[in-house]
C-alpha positions in Angstrom: -129.9 -143.8 -170.2 -125.9 -142.3 -169.6 -127.2 -139.9 -167.6 -128.8 -142.8 -164.7 -125.9 -144.9 -165.1 -123.5 -141.9 -163.9 -126.1 -141.2 -160.8 -126.1 -144.9 -160.0 -121.9 -145.2 -159.9 -121.6 -141.5 -157.6 -124.1 -143.1 -155.2 -122.2 -146.4 -154.9 -118.8 -144.4 -153.9 -120.8 -142.5 -151.4 -122.1 -145.1 -149.2 -118.8 -147.0 -148.5 -117.2 -143.5 -147.2 -120.5 -142.9 -144.8 -119.8 -145.9 -143.1 -116.1 -145.6 -142.7 -116.6 -141.9 -141.1 -119.6 -143.5 -138.7 -117.2 -145.8 -137.8 -114.2 -143.3 -136.9 -117.0 -141.1 -134.9 -117.9 -143.9 -132.9 -114.5 -145.1 -131.7 -113.4 -141.3 -130.6 -116.3 -141.5 -128.4 -115.2 -144.8 -126.6 -112.6 -145.3 -124.1 -109.6 -146.0 -125.0 -108.0 -149.4 -124.4 -105.5 -149.6 -121.3 -102.0 -150.6 -122.6 -100.8 -154.2 -121.4 -98.5 -153.8 -118.5 -95.1 -155.1 -119.3 -93.6 -158.0 -118.0 -91.9 -157.7 -114.5 -87.9 -157.5 -114.5 -85.8 -159.5 -112.9 -83.8 -157.8 -110.0 -80.6 -156.2 -110.8 -77.5 -156.2 -108.5 -76.4 -152.7 -107.1 -73.0 -153.3 -109.0 -75.9 -153.2 -112.3 -77.7 -150.0 -111.0 -74.9 -147.9 -110.4 -73.7 -148.6 -113.9 -77.1 -148.4 -115.5 -77.6 -145.0 -113.7 -74.3 -143.6 -115.0 -74.8 -145.0 -118.6 -78.5 -143.6 -118.7 -78.6 -140.6 -120.8 -81.2 -138.0 -119.7 -84.7 -138.2 -121.8 -87.0 -135.4 -122.4 -90.0 -135.4 -120.3 -93.1 -136.9 -122.2 -95.7 -133.7 -122.0 -99.2 -135.4 -122.4 -101.6 -134.2 -125.1 -104.7 -132.5 -124.4 -106.8 -135.5 -126.4 -105.7 -137.7 -123.3 -108.3 -138.4 -120.7 -108.1 -136.4 -117.5 -107.2 -139.6 -115.5 -104.2 -139.7 -117.8 -103.4 -136.0 -117.6 -103.3 -136.4 -113.6 -101.0 -138.8 -112.9 -98.7 -137.0 -116.0 -99.1 -134.3 -113.5 -98.1 -136.3 -110.3 -95.2 -137.9 -112.2 -93.2 -134.9 -112.7 -90.2 -134.7 -110.6 -89.8 -132.1 -107.7 -86.8 -129.7 -108.1 -84.6 -130.3 -104.9 -84.5 -126.6 -102.9 -81.0 -124.8 -102.7 -79.8 -125.1 -99.2 -78.7 -121.7 -98.1 -74.9 -121.4 -96.9 -75.0 -119.9 -93.6 -72.3 -118.1 -93.1 -70.3 -118.1 -89.9 -70.1 -115.3 -88.0 -66.6 -114.1 -86.2 -66.5 -114.1 -82.7 -64.7 -111.1 -81.3 -61.1 -111.8 -80.0 -59.8 -110.1 -76.7 -58.3 -107.4 -79.4 -61.4 -107.1 -81.1 -63.4 -106.7 -77.8 -61.2 -103.8 -76.4 -61.3 -101.6 -79.2 -65.4 -102.3 -79.3 -65.8 -101.4 -75.5 -63.1 -98.3 -76.5 -65.2 -97.2 -79.5 -68.4 -98.0 -77.5 -67.6 -95.0 -74.6 -68.8 -91.9 -74.8 -67.0 -88.8 -75.7 -65.9 -87.2 -72.6 -68.1 -83.9 -71.8 -66.6 -80.8 -71.8 -67.7 -77.6 -69.5 -69.3 -77.5 -66.5 -72.6 -75.7 -65.1 -72.7 -72.2 -63.5 -75.3 -69.8 -62.2 -75.0 -66.2 -62.8 -74.8 -64.5 -59.4 -75.0 -60.7 -60.6 -77.9 -59.2 -61.8 -77.0 -57.3 -65.4 -73.3 -59.4 -65.4 -71.7 -58.4 -68.9 -70.8 -61.4 -71.3 -68.0 -59.9 -73.1 -66.3 -60.6 -76.2 -63.1 -61.2 -74.9 -61.6 -61.8 -71.7 -61.5 -58.1 -71.1 -63.1 -55.7 -69.4 -62.7 -53.4 -72.3 -63.8 -55.7 -74.6 -67.5 -55.3 -76.6 -70.2 -56.6 -74.6 -72.3 -59.4 -76.7 -75.1 -60.0 -73.7 -76.4 -58.9 -70.2 -76.9 -62.1 -68.2 -79.8 -62.1 -65.4 -78.9 -63.2 -61.6 -79.8 -66.8 -61.3 -79.9 -68.1 -64.8 -78.0 -71.6 -65.6 -75.8 -71.7 -68.4 -72.8 -73.8 -69.5 -69.4 -72.4 -68.6 -65.6 -73.8 -69.2 -63.7 -75.6 -66.7 -61.0 -73.6 -67.3 -60.5 -70.0 -65.8 -59.1 -68.0 -68.6 -56.9 -64.8 -67.6 -57.5 -61.6 -68.7 -56.1 -59.9 -71.0 -53.3 -57.6 -69.5 -53.2 -60.1 -66.8 -56.7 -58.1 -65.4 -59.3 -60.2 -63.9 -60.3 -63.7 -64.5 -63.0 -64.9 -66.5 -64.9 -68.6 -67.5 -66.3 -68.6 -70.9 -70.2 -69.0 -71.3 -72.8 -70.3 -73.8 -75.0 -67.2 -74.3 -77.0 -69.3 -76.5 -76.7 -71.2 -79.9 -72.9 -71.5 -81.0 -72.6 -67.7 -79.4 -70.1 -67.5 -76.8 -68.8 -64.9 -74.4 -66.6 -64.5 -71.2 -67.9 -63.5 -67.7 -66.0 -62.5 -64.6 -65.4 -65.0 -61.9 -66.7 -62.8 -59.2 -70.2 -62.9 -61.5 -70.7 -66.1 -61.5 -71.0 -69.1 -59.4 -69.4 -72.3 -61.3 -70.2 -76.0 -60.4 -67.0 -76.8 -59.6 -64.0 -74.3 -58.2 -60.6 -74.7 -60.0 -57.8 -75.8 -57.8 -55.7 -72.7 -58.8 -56.3 -69.4 -59.8 -56.4 -70.4 -63.7 -56.3 -73.9 -64.6 -59.5 -76.4 -65.1 -61.8 -77.3 -62.8 -61.0 -80.3 -60.0 -64.7 -82.6 -60.3 -63.3 -85.0 -57.9 -63.7 -82.4 -55.3 -66.9 -81.2 -53.3 -69.0 -79.5 -55.6 -69.0 -75.4 -54.9 -71.3 -74.4 -51.9 -72.2 -71.1 -53.6 -73.7 -73.0 -56.9 -76.8 -74.2 -55.5 -77.4 -71.1 -53.8 -80.0 -68.7 -55.0 -78.4 -65.3 -56.0 -81.7 -63.4 -55.0 -82.3 -65.2 -51.8 -80.9 -62.6 -49.2 -78.0 -63.8 -47.1 -78.0 -65.2 -43.8 -78.1 -62.5 -41.1 -75.4 -62.9 -38.9 -75.7 -62.8 -35.0 -74.9 -59.4 -33.8 -71.1 -59.1 -32.0 -72.3 -58.5 -28.9 -74.3 -61.9 -28.5 -71.5 -64.3 -30.2 -68.9 -65.7 -28.3 -65.2 -65.5 -28.4 -62.7 -67.3 -26.9 -59.0 -66.1 -27.1 -55.5 -64.6 -26.2 -55.0 -61.0 -25.2 -52.1 -59.1 -24.4 -51.0 -55.5 -23.3 -49.6 -53.1 -20.8 -50.5 -52.3 -17.6 -49.4 -49.1 -15.5 -49.5 -51.4 -12.4 -49.2 -49.2 -9.0 -48.8 -50.0 -5.3 -48.5 -48.2 -2.1 -46.2 -48.4 0.6 -45.6 -46.3 3.9 -48.0 -43.3 2.4 -45.8 -43.7 -1.3 -47.4 -45.0 -4.6 -44.8 -46.6 -6.6 -45.7 -47.5 -10.5 -43.9 -49.0 -13.3 -45.5 -50.2 -17.1 -45.6 -54.0 -17.2 -46.3 -55.9 -20.1 -48.9 -58.9 -19.6 -50.5 -61.8 -21.3 -53.3 -64.0 -20.9 -56.9 -65.3 -21.6 -59.6 -63.4 -23.0 -63.6 -64.6 -23.0 -66.8 -62.7 -24.4 -70.0 -63.2 -25.4 -73.0 -65.2 -23.9 -72.3 -68.8 -22.0 -68.7 -66.8 -20.1 -70.6 -67.4 -16.6 -74.1 -67.4 -17.0 -76.4 -68.7 -20.1 -77.8 -66.0 -22.2 -76.0 -63.1 -20.4 -72.9 -61.3 -22.2 -70.2 -61.2 -20.2 -66.5 -60.4 -20.6 -63.6 -61.9 -18.9 -60.0 -61.5 -18.8 -57.0 -63.3 -17.0 -53.8 -61.9 -17.3 -50.6 -62.6 -16.0 -46.9 -61.1 -15.6 -43.5 -63.0 -14.6 -41.3 -60.9 -12.2 -41.5 -58.0 -9.9 -42.3 -54.5 -11.0 -39.3 -52.3 -11.8 -40.0 -49.9 -9.1 -38.8 -52.7 -6.4 -35.4 -53.1 -7.9 -34.9 -49.5 -8.3 -37.0 -48.1 -5.2 -38.0 -50.2 -2.3 -35.5 -53.6 -1.9 -32.7 -53.2 -4.3 -31.0 -56.7 -5.1 -32.4 -58.9 -7.6 -36.4 -59.6 -6.1 -38.2 -62.4 -8.2 -41.9 -63.2 -8.3 -45.0 -62.8 -10.1 -48.9 -60.9 -10.2 -51.8 -61.8 -11.8 -54.8 -59.3 -13.0 -58.2 -60.4 -13.5 -61.3 -58.6 -14.6 -65.0 -59.5 -15.0 -67.5 -56.8 -17.0 -70.9 -56.7 -17.8 -70.9 -54.7 -21.4 -72.8 -52.4 -23.0 -73.4 -51.7 -26.7 -73.0 -48.3 -27.7 -72.7 -48.1 -31.2 -73.0 -51.2 -33.5 -73.0 -52.5 -36.9 -72.9 -56.0 -38.6 -69.1 -56.1 -38.2 -68.2 -53.7 -35.5 -69.3 -53.0 -32.2 -67.8 -49.8 -29.6 -68.9 -50.6 -26.0 -68.5 -50.1 -22.8 -68.8 -51.9 -19.3 -68.7 -51.8 -15.5 -67.6 -55.3 -13.4 -64.9 -56.3 -10.6 -61.3 -56.5 -10.4 -58.6 -58.4 -8.5 -54.9 -58.7 -8.4 -52.7 -60.9 -7.0 -49.1 -60.8 -6.3 -46.0 -62.6 -4.7 -42.5 -61.0 -4.7 -39.4 -62.2 -3.3 -37.1 -59.5 -1.6 -33.7 -59.1 -0.5 -33.6 -56.1 2.3 -30.1 -55.5 3.9 -29.2 -59.0 3.7 -32.6 -60.4 4.7 -34.9 -62.3 2.4 -38.8 -61.4 2.4 -41.4 -63.1 1.2 -44.8 -60.8 0.1 -48.0 -62.0 -0.8 -50.9 -59.8 -1.1 -54.6 -60.2 -2.9 -56.6 -57.0 -3.6 -59.8 -56.5 -4.8 -61.7 -53.6 -6.5 -63.5 -52.0 -9.4 -63.2 -51.7 -12.7 -64.0 -49.7 -16.1 -63.8 -50.1 -19.8 -64.0 -49.0 -22.9 -63.5 -51.0 -26.5 -63.9 -51.2 -30.1 -64.6 -54.4 -31.7 -63.9 -55.3 -35.4 -64.9 -58.8 -36.8 -63.2 -60.7 -39.7 -65.2 -63.7 -40.6 -64.7 -65.9 -38.1 -62.5 -63.7 -35.8 -63.0 -60.7 -33.8 -60.2 -57.9 -33.0 -60.9 -55.7 -30.1 -58.8 -52.6 -28.8 -59.8 -51.6 -25.5 -58.7 -49.4 -22.6 -59.2 -50.3 -18.6 -59.7 -48.5 -15.7 -58.4 -50.3 -12.2 -59.1 -48.9 -8.9 -58.3 -50.6 -5.6 -55.7 -49.2 -3.0 -54.8 -47.2 -6.0 -55.9 -46.4 -9.5 -54.0 -47.2 -12.4 -54.6 -47.8 -16.2 -54.1 -50.6 -18.7 -54.2 -51.2 -22.9 -55.1 -54.3 -24.6 -55.8 -56.1 -27.7 
């Protein structure tokens, strides 16, 4: 009996607790009721807003609970305040001043390049260790080789020779004699730096392996110049011959185009002022005056010729004109005469670059015969 009463009491206590659990489970499944909206606040003045904003203390942001519905979670996320991005401060670049600009321009200038180009002219030219022909040889260079050389010309040790400093390879340098290399710019003096403002060295671009241009033979080269010499001038009066050595000077032309194009000729015109000395001593006495002119024209023939020398001989014509004033026994006589004849010449010519020096002997034959020697 007692057991039956205890079971009944326990059942009676279980029934109300189960009912409460069922009510709680049903309330969680339903959507929560919306909170009533607060009544609208009265508009505040700008002064009140400012004071409230200043007095308002920062509050911690309410974080949404996991148990809140999805709609509430979205509203909470959207309500988060975005942090303002910090503005990057721009640095004002300083504009270059006149002084700084000038300095930049000067610093931007490229350093001056020292040296110049040179072309080796002699095959097997020696590059010495120091500017001395007795110094050890570092290398032998080939003709036509193009190298960097110094603008400065170095005087040889002991005062013998002149040298250019040459970059052989890498950091190896040597000294080459100035006669063995053609610089791009020639030095203005024997020892000094090259003058790049001047015209380039004409030998720089010439190929050293190319044979030099052949010069025109002397026989076919035209020359115009002066001549002087002495003539053993001779005249014949009343069956007697009178002669004296007289100095003469004049003009000389030789080569093609002298008289006719393409035909080498030799023309000379000589002048002497005054009467020959035998007029005063043997013929007239007193104080004779006057002049005479001697002209000759030859067709030369080369006998022996080299590049810069010529031995030749020639045949031609000659003419002489004389005009003298004589006093014989208080009487003054004027004498004029023109004579012509043949002439023979033999000479030796020597050429120095563009100039020609010629030594020759001439034989004249007209009424009498006589010799002349000229330079």
